Structures are given as structure tokens and as C-alpha cells.
VEXZA-302526 format. One line per 5 residues: number of its first residue (from 1); their letters; for each residue x, y, z of C-alpha. Coordinates in steps of 0.2 Angstrom, whole numbers, plus 5000, padded with zeros to 4 digits. Example, Ala and Ser with C-alpha at 12.3 -4.5 7.8 and 13.67 -1.06 7.14 Angstrom:
residues 2
1	as	5062 4978 5039 | 5068 4995 5036
***
This chain:
residues 408
1	xxxxx	5692 5125 5297 | 5699 5114 5310 | 5706 5123 5325 | 5723 5118 5331 | 5723 5108 5348
6	xxxxx	5731 5117 5362 | 5745 5110 5374 | 5737 5102 5389 | 5744 5115 5400 | 5731 5127 5393
11	xxxxx	5717 5116 5401 | 5708 5116 5384 | 5702 5134 5386 | 5706 5146 5372 | 5704 5164 5367
16	xxxxx	5701 5169 5349 | 5703 5186 5342 | 5688 5195 5336 | 5682 5202 5319 | 5680 5220 5314
21	xxxxx	5662 5225 5311 | 5662 5240 5299 | 5645 5249 5298 | 5636 5246 5282 | 5649 5233 5275
26	xxxxx	5639 5218 5269 | 5654 5208 5265 | 5662 5208 5282 | 5667 5190 5285 | 5657 5182 5299
31	xxxxx	5671 5171 5305 | 5683 5178 5318 | 5701 5177 5312 | 5711 5163 5319 | 5729 5167 5322
36	xxxxx	5739 5152 5330 | 5750 5164 5339 | 5735 5171 5348 | 5728 5155 5354 | 5732 5157 5372
41	xxxxx	5721 5161 5388 | 5717 5179 5391 | 5716 5185 5409 | 5704 5198 5403 | 5693 5186 5395
46	xxxxx	5690 5170 5405 | 5676 5163 5415 | 5682 5155 5431 | 5666 5154 5439 | 5657 5146 5424
51	xxxxx	5671 5134 5421 | 5673 5128 5439 | 5654 5126 5440 | 5654 5116 5423 | 5669 5105 5429
56	xxxxx	5661 5101 5445 | 5644 5096 5436 | 5653 5085 5424 | 5663 5077 5438 | 5647 5073 5447
61	xxxxx	5640 5065 5432 | 5629 5077 5423 | 5637 5071 5407 | 5653 5062 5402 | 5660 5078 5395
66	xxxxx	5656 5096 5389 | 5662 5110 5379 | 5657 5128 5383 | 5660 5142 5371 | 5657 5161 5374
71	xxxxx	5658 5175 5361 | 5658 5193 5366 | 5659 5206 5352 | 5667 5192 5342 | 5680 5187 5354
76	xxxxx	5679 5168 5358 | 5683 5158 5374 | 5681 5139 5373 | 5683 5127 5388 | 5682 5108 5387
81	xxxxx	5680 5097 5402 | 5677 5078 5406 | 5679 5066 5392 | 5672 5063 5375 | 5661 5049 5381
86	xxxxx	5661 5034 5393 | 5676 5024 5388 | 5683 5037 5377 | 5695 5047 5388 | 5700 5061 5377
91	xxxxx	5695 5078 5384 | 5682 5086 5372 | 5688 5102 5363 | 5684 5114 5349 | 5685 5100 5336
96	xxxxx	5673 5088 5345 | 5657 5085 5336 | 5640 5084 5345 | 5623 5078 5340 | 5613 5094 5342
101	xxxxx	5596 5086 5343 | 5583 5100 5344 | 5596 5113 5341 | 5592 5108 5323 | 5576 5116 5325
106	xxxxx	5584 5134 5326 | 5601 5132 5318 | 5593 5122 5303 | 5574 5123 5301 | 5571 5141 5308
111	xxxxx	5585 5148 5297 | 5578 5139 5282 | 5561 5147 5286 | 5569 5164 5288 | 5576 5162 5270
116	xxxxx	5559 5156 5263 | 5550 5171 5272 | 5563 5184 5267 | 5562 5178 5249 | 5543 5180 5249
121	xxxxx	5540 5161 5247 | 5531 5158 5263 | 5519 5169 5272 | 5519 5165 5291 | 5501 5169 5292
126	xxxxx	5496 5158 5278 | 5488 5141 5281 | 5501 5127 5281 | 5491 5118 5268 | 5496 5130 5255
131	xxxxx	5513 5123 5256 | 5510 5105 5262 | 5493 5100 5254 | 5495 5083 5262 | 5492 5090 5279
136	xxxxx	5474 5085 5280 | 5461 5082 5294 | 5448 5091 5304 | 5453 5108 5309 | 5469 5108 5300
141	xxxxx	5464 5122 5288 | 5465 5134 5303 | 5484 5129 5306 | 5496 5143 5300 | 5514 5142 5298
146	xxxxx	5516 5154 5312 | 5506 5143 5324 | 5518 5128 5319 | 5533 5139 5322 | 5528 5144 5340
151	xxxxx	5522 5126 5344 | 5503 5131 5345 | 5497 5121 5330 | 5486 5109 5340 | 5497 5094 5335
156	xxxxx	5502 5082 5348 | 5520 5083 5354 | 5526 5066 5347 | 5522 5049 5341 | 5534 5034 5337
161	xxxxx	5536 5035 5319 | 5551 5024 5319 | 5540 5010 5326 | 5524 5014 5316 | 5532 5016 5298
166	xxxxx	5546 5008 5288 | 5550 5022 5276 | 5553 5040 5275 | 5538 5043 5264 | 5527 5033 5276
171	xxxxx	5533 5043 5291 | 5529 5059 5282 | 5512 5053 5277 | 5508 5048 5295 | 5514 5065 5302
176	xxxxx	5503 5074 5289 | 5487 5064 5294 | 5490 5064 5313 | 5474 5072 5320 | 5475 5088 5330
181	xxxxx	5472 5086 5349 | 5469 5104 5353 | 5461 5119 5344 | 5475 5128 5334 | 5482 5143 5342
186	xxxxx	5475 5140 5360 | 5489 5129 5369 | 5508 5128 5368 | 5513 5110 5365 | 5531 5108 5360
191	xxxxx	5529 5097 5345 | 5542 5087 5334 | 5528 5083 5323 | 5525 5101 5319 | 5544 5104 5315
196	xxxxx	5542 5089 5302 | 5528 5097 5294 | 5537 5113 5292 | 5552 5104 5285 | 5541 5099 5271
201	xxxxx	5536 5117 5268 | 5553 5124 5266 | 5559 5110 5255 | 5544 5112 5244 | 5546 5131 5241
206	xxxxx	5565 5131 5241 | 5566 5115 5230 | 5579 5106 5240 | 5580 5094 5254 | 5584 5103 5270
211	xxxxx	5602 5096 5271 | 5608 5102 5254 | 5598 5118 5257 | 5607 5122 5273 | 5624 5117 5266
216	xxxxx	5622 5128 5251 | 5613 5143 5258 | 5620 5144 5276 | 5634 5133 5282 | 5646 5135 5267
221	xxxxx	5643 5154 5266 | 5647 5155 5284 | 5662 5143 5284 | 5653 5132 5296 | 5663 5117 5289
226	xxxxx	5660 5106 5304 | 5641 5107 5304 | 5630 5095 5294 | 5618 5080 5293 | 5625 5063 5291
231	xxxxx	5643 5066 5296 | 5655 5055 5286 | 5665 5041 5294 | 5681 5051 5293 | 5673 5062 5307
236	xxxxx	5670 5047 5319 | 5685 5049 5330 | 5680 5067 5335 | 5661 5063 5337 | 5655 5062 5355
241	xxxxx	5644 5046 5357 | 5627 5047 5363 | 5615 5033 5369 | 5617 5014 5369 | 5601 5013 5360
246	xxxxx	5589 4998 5364 | 5579 5001 5348 | 5595 5000 5336 | 5604 4988 5348 | 5620 4998 5347
251	xxxxx	5630 5013 5354 | 5626 5028 5343 | 5641 5038 5337 | 5640 5048 5322 | 5622 5042 5319
256	xxxxx	5607 5053 5324 | 5601 5049 5342 | 5583 5054 5338 | 5573 5038 5333 | 5561 5048 5322
261	xxxxx	5575 5057 5313 | 5583 5040 5310 | 5567 5034 5302 | 5568 5050 5291 | 5585 5045 5285
266	xxxxx	5594 5056 5297 | 5588 5072 5289 | 5574 5082 5297 | 5570 5099 5303 | 5567 5093 5321
271	xxxxx	5584 5084 5323 | 5599 5077 5314 | 5612 5091 5314 | 5630 5088 5321 | 5641 5102 5325
276	xxxxx	5655 5110 5336 | 5656 5125 5347 | 5666 5136 5335 | 5653 5133 5322 | 5639 5138 5333
281	xxxxx	5648 5153 5340 | 5650 5159 5322 | 5632 5156 5319 | 5627 5166 5334 | 5639 5180 5329
286	xxxxx	5631 5180 5312 | 5613 5182 5319 | 5619 5197 5330 | 5627 5205 5314 | 5610 5202 5305
291	xxxxx	5601 5210 5320 | 5612 5226 5317 | 5606 5228 5300 | 5618 5219 5288 | 5609 5215 5272
296	xxxxx	5619 5200 5268 | 5633 5191 5278 | 5644 5177 5272 | 5662 5172 5267 | 5657 5167 5249
301	xxxxx	5642 5167 5238 | 5628 5165 5240 | 5627 5176 5255 | 5613 5173 5267 | 5599 5187 5267
306	xxxxx	5589 5187 5284 | 5588 5204 5293 | 5571 5209 5285 | 5562 5195 5295 | 5574 5193 5309
311	xxxxx	5565 5205 5321 | 5549 5195 5319 | 5558 5179 5322 | 5567 5184 5338 | 5552 5192 5347
316	xxxxx	5538 5184 5357 | 5523 5180 5347 | 5511 5179 5362 | 5503 5163 5354 | 5495 5157 5364
321	xxxxx	5493 5172 5376 | 5507 5172 5389 | 5519 5160 5379 | 5538 5164 5379 | 5540 5158 5362
326	xxxxx	5547 5168 5347 | 5547 5160 5330 | 5557 5144 5331 | 5567 5151 5346 | 5562 5153 5364
331	xxxxx	5565 5169 5375 | 5569 5170 5393 | 5556 5166 5406 | 5556 5162 5425 | 5564 5145 5428
336	xxxxx	5569 5142 5410 | 5586 5136 5404 | 5590 5154 5400 | 5594 5157 5418 | 5590 5173 5426
341	xxxxx	5602 5186 5420 | 5601 5186 5401 | 5592 5201 5394 | 5573 5200 5388 | 5579 5202 5370
346	xxxxx	5589 5186 5371 | 5584 5170 5361 | 5589 5152 5366 | 5585 5134 5363 | 5591 5117 5370
351	xxxxx	5593 5100 5363 | 5588 5083 5371 | 5606 5076 5370 | 5612 5090 5381 | 5615 5104 5370
356	xxxxx	5611 5123 5371 | 5613 5140 5363 | 5609 5157 5370 | 5611 5173 5360 | 5610 5190 5369
361	xxxxx	5611 5204 5356 | 5611 5218 5369 | 5627 5212 5375 | 5634 5205 5358 | 5635 5189 5368
366	xxxxx	5633 5171 5362 | 5635 5156 5374 | 5635 5138 5368 | 5635 5122 5379 | 5637 5106 5370
371	xxxxx	5636 5089 5380 | 5631 5071 5377 | 5621 5069 5393 | 5612 5054 5385 | 5629 5044 5385
376	xxxxx	5626 5030 5389 | 5608 5032 5394 | 5595 5045 5392 | 5590 5042 5410 | 5603 5055 5415
381	xxxxx	5592 5070 5418 | 5604 5082 5428 | 5607 5094 5414 | 5593 5107 5417 | 5601 5116 5432
386	xxxxx	5618 5115 5424 | 5612 5125 5409 | 5605 5139 5420 | 5620 5139 5431 | 5632 5141 5417
391	xxxxx	5623 5155 5408 | 5621 5165 5425 | 5639 5162 5429 | 5645 5169 5412 | 5634 5184 5414
396	xxxxx	5639 5187 5432 | 5658 5187 5426 | 5654 5199 5412 | 5646 5211 5424 | 5661 5210 5436
401	xxxxx	5673 5213 5422 | 5663 5228 5416 | 5661 5235 5434 | 5642 5231 5434 | 5639 5242 5419
406	xxx	5633 5228 5407 | 5615 5229 5402 | 5604 5220 5414
***
């Protein structure tokens, strides 16, 4: 569902009414109701500190533009600032599409893995070779699905598949035969290669390529109509451009920024999804509902069953010892992009293009920040402090509004 644009006087901030959550009602719609008569700012639900901070960061060049979204108990606040891209002066808003980059790992791949685990088709502690027999080489028989999900498989972080191969099949074969560079389970190395291996596993057991799998099992049931791989040409005017890419020799707009994902046809578990702030708020609201015990949640069939394994996925695995990683997701730690005020039960993830999502179930809180900080070049590295500043500013405002009573 496309949200209507607001008059300029509203400064691209909006408030959306929440949804009722009835105990035990598995058919409660996940999406907040959208009443055009209620699309106006609410003095009781605004984030002046966060929006001022974000406006200032964008003005100073952290990214061409950004859209911030906050959901609290299903009530939504959305604020756009800057411009869609360099040379594209329109202010980004709730309809603006962003390349999610590594948010694909949690919105897409981790969710697909939850479905596979909840269905009994994948055992997190089984060797990944059970599901991807082509994953071969010394020591690889010791690599489990869980190790790959927490980035402790022993695989290196990355390699230039887009330069080393010419086809999707060749790229997958090269990933599967890439040698381990550490002993499995002993060191954290954030690995795109591991996510590509996991993509093959969920596709094998669920018998669908990950794009159609997610469309059919997640995005359509949750009415996430602006989330997909390979966005159509009709979406182009509302897609934020990313890099003027030297490899492809053109400005990327509506085409996946990640080169290895491009070699994989634009469809992979590590990168490739495009989405909007409202869709990601809806996704975060859904995970919070799942954490409260809903057995299935969706707006149409098939509904999406996840809560049986959600606890395991959202909590630290301590692999290797001391790691902050949950399964797929990360959890707050000192100096991380989660800031310093989210609860220890929160989960979060970021993306290379300048995207981020934080979910704090203790507060029924979802924060989404979408930017294209790589436009026109990835050499812009000013987004880290912006992410931390935004999350802390949102939580401080919530604490002020609640008289300091919100869970710390």
C-alpha cells in the first residue's frame, strides 16, 4: 500500500494510528490501519531531538538524504530529510525505496532460516554439508548452520566473486570451495560468503529461490508491498540512487549496489532487497508480535509461523565466547550502532549503503533509518555516529515522555 504524500507544511513527518493486539488472536493484522484523516503530526508522538540531529547530520553531508521511522506500540512516526540523491532534489519520504544492503541478511535470509527451522527442515546444530553438499574442503565438516548464522564458521569475510566468476553458478561454486581461514567456532568474522552458503541451504530445503520464497511466505502475507529483490522499472522515480559504480561504469539506481549480489543476479541472502520505512516498521512490529506468543501472524494466507524459534534467534549465542551476535541479528554492545540506551533484549542490524533497523521488544519499539550514504561514493564514512545518535535520541525522548519510567 502506497502511503499518501503529506503537504509540505508537515515537513515530511507523520503519525499513523496503531493496531489493536488482542491476546491469543492469531489473525490480528500486522499492518497499522492507515486513515488519511489521521495523517498529521502528533504533539504526543514526535521526536524533535532525533529529527534535529538527523537533519543536521544530513546537512553536514553524512548522506544525501534519510528517512527515519519509529513504531511504538504500533503507532508510527516517519520523518524524511535532505534529498533522494545527489542531483535528485525531492525530499525522501515514506514511499522512497532504499537498497537495504546487509539488512537483507535479517529481513530476508534470517527470516527464511526461521521458517526452515520452525518447520523442522533445518537443524541449527547440524553440519551445513547436510544441506549444501557442495560446501567442501578441509575442516568444513565441522561447520554448523548455527556457526554460519553467528559469523563464526571460519570462512573469510569476502572475496571478489564479481571479478573471479562470470555466472551465478560459478560464483556459488567458488563460495562453496573457498577454504576456511580459522577453526570453526573460534573467531567472529562477519562473512558475506557465509550468508551465501546459508542462502543455498534455505533454498534447498524450502524448494524455492529466496526471492520468491520471501515474497510468498513473508512479504505478501505481511502486506510489505514495497519490499522485493529486483525492483521493477516503474519504481525507479522513488528509488534512492546509490554509487556511481566504477565496476559497472554507471550510477546505480534500482540495481543492487553490492557487486557480488549483482554477480548472483541481484538475488542473494547477503544483499539485494529494496524496501521502504513503512514496510520495515511493519516487519519489526510483526517480530514483536511473534515474541509475545502469536502462533501465526499475517494479513492473508499463508501466514508466517515463527515464534517457536524466535527466542533462540534473538538471543546471544556466545559463539565464540564474548560475541554479541544472536542468530542472524546482533545485540547491543559497547560502541555499537545500537547506541547506549536500548535494552539488552534488543536486536539490530545495519547495511553498507547506510541502512539500519533496531527492535526493542521490552518497549514495543522499532526504529528504522534508511539512507544512501554511498551516493555518489562509498568513501563517505560518516554514518556510524549518526546511527548511534539517532537511536539514543529516540529513546531519550521516549523516556522524557514517560517521565523516565520506560524500561532502561
